[in-house]
N, C-alpha and C positions, 0 to 999 in steps of 0.2 A: 469513717469509712476506711477499712483496712483491705489491702490487696496482697495476695500471695502469687508468686510466679511458679507454675509447675512446668515440667518439660513439655507436656502436650498442649496445655492451654493456660490461659490466665484466668484465675478465679477471683471473684470479688465477694468478700463477706461484709454484710451491712451490720454495723454495731447498733444496738438499740439507742435511741435518742433520749430515753427516759433517764433522768439523773438517778444516782444511787439513793436508796431510801435512807431516811433518818434512822439513827439507832433507837432501839426500844427504850422505854422509859427507865428501865433499870440501868441501862448503859448511859443514859443522859445524866443521871445523878453523879456520875464520875467527872463530868465536865466542870472545870474550874473557871469561874468568871472573875476577871480582874477588875477592881474598882475603877482604875484609870480608864479602862476601855469603856466601862459603863457610863462614866461621867462625860466622856467626849462624845459618845453616841447620843446622850440625852440632850446635849446642847444643840440647838438648831442654828443653821447658818444665818438666819435672819437676826437672831439676838446678838451674834458676834458683830455684824455690820452696824448695829445700833450703838454698840459700845465704842467704836472707833471715832475719833475726832478728826475732822479734816485738817490739813496742814495750814498753819497760820500764814499770814502775809509775810512775816519776817522770814519764815522758812522758805517760802517760795522765792522771795527776792534773793536769799542766800544761794539757793540752788541755781537761779538764773545767773548770778554773778560768777559762780563757780564754773558754769558751762561756758560763759563768755571768755573767762580767763583760760580755760582749757582749750578752746578753739583758737584763741590768739597764740597760745604757746605752741600749738600744733602747726600753725601757719609759719611762725618764726623758725621752728625746727625744720620744716620742709624747705624753706628758703635757704637756711644755713647749709643743709645737706646738699642742696642743688649747687650752691656756690663752691662747696668743697669738691663736689663731683667734677665740676668744670675745671678746677685747678688740677685735679688728678689726671683728667683726660689730657690736658695740655702738657703736663709733665711726662706722661707716658708716651707722648709723641716726640719727645726730645726737645721741645722748645725751651728757651731760656727766659723769655719775658712773660711768663704766665701770670705772675702777681705783680702788677705795676706798683712801684714804690713812689709815693708822693714825697717830694722834698719841699720844705718851706721856702717861699720866695724871699730873696734878700732885697731890702729896700735901699 
């Protein structure tokens, strides 16, 4: 739907909903079809799903271990950043005993 605005009133022109017609058979012969496009269109999605093998148990265990290590590293990083932030906040306030130093006990 296209609209034009005229000084006196607004007019609306309705475009036809029918799609453009296909070219004549003489014009169709000029269309080049690529083999790669034809091969991919010929394969059905069902045949692709049949060719894929499910993940092995080793692969799933490896992915699980990787995710656990990733989560633990994230928790460690967040705790370290929190501790550093507390030290910086303390130092910005002008305090001198922000990082307690532990001395070994003498016997």
